[in-house]
C-alpha positions as CSV (number, residue, x, y, z in Angstrom):
1,M,106.6,127.7,95.2
2,S,104.4,127.2,98.3
3,D,105.0,124.2,100.6
4,F,101.2,123.8,100.8
5,V,99.4,121.7,98.2
6,I,96.1,123.1,99.4
7,K,95.6,126.6,100.8
8,A,92.1,127.9,101.4
9,Q,91.5,131.5,102.4
10,G,88.2,132.8,103.7
11,V,86.2,130.3,101.7
12,T,82.5,130.9,101.9
13,R,79.8,129.1,99.9
14,V,76.2,130.3,99.7
15,F,73.5,128.3,97.9
16,P,70.1,129.7,97.0
17,V,67.2,127.9,98.6
18,P,63.4,128.5,98.4
19,G,62.8,131.6,100.4
20,G,66.4,132.7,100.9
21,E,70.0,131.4,101.1
22,F,71.9,128.7,102.8
23,T,75.5,129.3,103.8
24,A,77.3,125.9,103.7
25,L,80.8,127.3,104.4
26,K,81.6,130.3,106.5
27,G,85.0,131.8,105.9
28,I,87.1,128.6,106.0
29,D,90.9,128.9,106.3
30,A,92.9,125.7,105.9
31,E,96.3,124.6,104.7
32,V,97.6,121.1,103.8
33,S,101.3,120.5,103.4
34,K,102.9,118.4,100.7
35,G,103.1,114.6,101.5
36,T,100.5,114.9,104.3
37,F,97.6,112.6,105.1
38,A,94.9,115.0,106.2
39,I,91.4,114.1,107.4
40,L,88.5,116.5,106.9
41,K,86.3,115.7,109.8
42,G,82.7,116.6,110.5
43,R,79.1,115.3,110.8
44,S,76.8,115.0,107.8
45,G,75.9,118.6,106.8
46,S,79.0,120.1,108.2
47,G,80.3,121.3,104.8
48,K,82.9,118.6,104.2
49,T,81.7,117.7,100.7
50,T,81.1,121.3,99.7
51,L,84.7,122.2,100.6
52,M,86.0,119.1,98.9
53,N,84.1,120.0,95.7
54,I,85.7,123.4,95.7
55,I,89.2,122.1,96.3
56,G,88.6,119.6,93.5
57,T,87.6,122.4,91.1
58,L,84.1,121.0,90.7
59,D,82.6,124.1,92.3
60,D,83.5,127.8,93.1
61,P,83.4,129.6,96.4
62,T,81.0,132.5,96.7
63,N,83.8,134.4,98.4
64,G,87.4,133.5,99.2
65,E,90.0,131.6,97.3
66,V,91.6,128.1,97.1
67,F,95.1,127.5,95.8
68,I,96.3,124.1,94.5
69,N,100.1,124.0,94.4
70,G,100.1,127.8,94.5
71,T,97.7,128.2,91.6
72,A,94.5,130.1,92.2
73,I,91.5,128.0,91.1
74,K,89.4,131.1,90.4
75,G,91.7,132.1,87.7
76,L,91.3,128.9,85.7
77,N,88.9,128.4,82.8
78,E,87.1,125.1,82.4
79,K,89.6,123.6,80.1
80,Q,92.4,124.4,82.6
81,R,90.4,122.9,85.4
82,E,89.8,119.8,83.5
83,N,93.5,119.5,82.7
84,L,94.3,120.0,86.4
85,R,91.8,117.3,87.5
86,R,93.1,114.8,84.9
87,K,96.8,115.3,85.5
88,E,97.4,116.6,89.1
89,L,94.4,115.3,91.1
90,G,93.1,111.8,91.9
91,F,89.6,111.2,93.2
92,V,88.2,108.4,95.4
93,F,84.5,108.4,96.2
94,Q,82.2,106.6,98.6
95,S,80.6,105.0,95.5
96,V,83.5,103.1,93.9
97,S,82.3,103.6,90.3
98,L,84.7,101.2,88.7
99,I,83.8,100.5,85.0
100,P,82.0,97.2,85.2
101,S,83.1,96.0,81.8
102,L,86.8,96.4,82.6
103,N,89.0,94.3,84.8
104,A,91.1,95.7,87.6
105,F,94.1,96.2,85.4
106,Q,92.1,98.0,82.8
107,N,90.3,100.2,85.3
108,V,93.6,101.4,86.7
109,E,95.0,101.9,83.2
110,F,92.0,104.0,82.3
111,S,93.0,106.9,84.6
112,M,96.4,106.9,82.9
113,R,94.8,107.2,79.5
114,M,92.6,110.0,80.7
115,A,95.8,111.8,81.9
116,G,97.2,111.5,78.4
117,I,99.8,108.9,79.2
118,K,100.4,106.9,76.1
119,P,100.6,103.0,76.0
120,S,104.0,101.6,76.8
121,K,105.7,98.9,78.9
122,E,106.3,101.6,81.5
123,R,102.6,102.4,81.7
124,D,101.8,98.7,82.1
125,K,104.5,98.4,84.8
126,R,103.0,101.4,86.7
127,V,99.5,99.8,86.7
128,E,100.9,96.6,88.1
129,E,102.9,98.5,90.7
130,C,99.8,100.4,91.9
131,L,97.8,97.2,92.2
132,R,100.7,95.6,94.1
133,L,100.8,98.6,96.4
134,V,97.1,98.0,97.4
135,G,97.6,94.3,97.7
136,L,95.7,93.2,94.6
137,H,98.4,92.3,92.1
138,N,97.0,88.7,92.0
139,R,93.5,90.0,91.2
140,M,94.3,92.3,88.3
141,N,92.4,90.2,85.7
142,H,89.3,90.0,87.9
143,M,86.2,92.0,87.0
144,P,84.6,94.3,89.6
145,A,81.7,91.9,90.0
146,E,84.2,89.2,91.1
147,M,85.6,91.4,93.9
148,S,84.4,92.4,97.3
149,G,83.5,96.0,98.2
150,G,86.8,96.4,99.9
151,E,88.7,95.0,97.0
152,Q,86.9,97.3,94.6
153,Q,87.7,100.3,96.8
154,R,91.4,99.3,96.8
155,V,91.3,99.2,93.0
156,A,89.8,102.7,93.0
157,I,92.7,103.8,95.2
158,A,95.2,102.2,92.7
159,R,93.4,104.0,89.9
160,S,93.6,107.3,91.7
161,I,97.4,107.2,92.1
162,A,98.3,105.6,88.8
163,H,99.0,108.8,86.9
164,S,101.1,110.1,89.9
165,P,98.9,113.0,90.9
166,K,100.1,115.5,93.5
167,L,96.8,115.4,95.4
168,I,94.2,112.7,96.1
169,L,90.8,113.8,97.3
170,A,88.9,111.0,99.0
171,D,85.2,111.7,99.9
172,E,83.9,109.2,102.5
173,P,85.8,106.3,100.9
174,T,85.3,104.0,103.9
175,A,81.6,104.7,104.5
176,E,80.4,101.4,102.9
177,L,83.2,99.3,104.4
178,D,83.4,97.3,107.7
179,S,85.7,98.7,110.4
180,Q,88.6,96.4,109.6
181,M,88.5,97.2,105.9
182,A,88.0,100.9,106.6
183,A,91.2,100.8,108.7
184,R,93.1,99.0,105.9
185,V,92.0,101.6,103.3
186,T,93.0,104.4,105.6
187,E,96.4,102.9,106.2
188,L,96.8,102.6,102.4
189,F,96.3,106.3,102.1
190,K,98.9,106.8,104.8
191,E,101.3,104.6,102.7
192,M,100.6,106.7,99.6
193,T,102.1,109.7,101.4
194,R,105.2,107.8,102.4
195,K,105.9,105.8,99.3
196,E,104.5,108.1,96.6
197,G,105.0,111.5,98.1
198,I,101.3,112.2,97.4
199,T,99.2,114.5,99.5
200,V,95.8,113.0,100.6
201,L,92.8,114.8,101.9
202,M,90.0,112.4,103.1
203,T,86.6,113.2,104.5
204,T,85.1,111.0,107.2
205,H,83.0,111.2,110.4
206,D,84.5,107.9,111.7
207,V,86.4,108.8,114.8
208,G,88.1,105.5,114.8
209,L,90.2,106.5,111.8
210,M,91.5,109.8,113.1
211,G,94.7,108.4,114.6
212,A,96.2,107.7,111.1
213,A,96.0,111.4,110.1
214,D,99.0,113.8,110.1
215,E,96.5,116.6,110.3
216,I,92.8,116.9,111.1
217,I,90.6,119.7,109.8
218,E,87.2,119.8,111.6
219,L,84.1,121.5,110.3
220,E,80.8,122.1,112.2
221,N,77.9,123.8,110.5
222,G,80.2,125.3,107.9
223,V,82.7,126.7,110.4
224,R,86.2,125.3,111.1
225,I,86.6,124.2,114.7
226,Y,90.1,124.6,116.2
227,G,91.5,122.6,119.2
């Protein structure tokens, strides 16, 4: 089995637009090793989110291929993709999207239910463990409306790791946070790789966060920039 959780080969994505086509990605090659915290860097419009959507099986490349743990995404049908997303991937977005009617514990537990993990003392223990890991064990009975934006994002991170995915995809998760909380959230992702053995790919254009990354993949106008 490959040591790369993510392997992209010649990934191109072309979108139809009025009067022609727009090429969002132009032959991207990239690899992310297991247990790595990688940052996908680039300005708005560089192609970061497009590449992230393809890696997350939410979109297909026009040309090229992406492998997740050695499995070619193109060869998967929709049911297989959904199964991959539920069991092997975790997602954290700029918009936290916690379920407002559920408290922190229940929000984290929800991802485990979606992954098909049945109720048990072990499941409850895992939820508490994840909330403790993000520093919110004492807030697990609080509703999203009772928490700050930074606390909500930390619950979202706990939710993303609860089912022990192999890969977390975090698309601009710090964009709505102040610089101190953004640094804290980034450090949490770094901790995930050390303590959980999870691979994390995070998009950002915040240069202040780059120092935490094990690897930086930079895009500009749909092209990967080296060096």
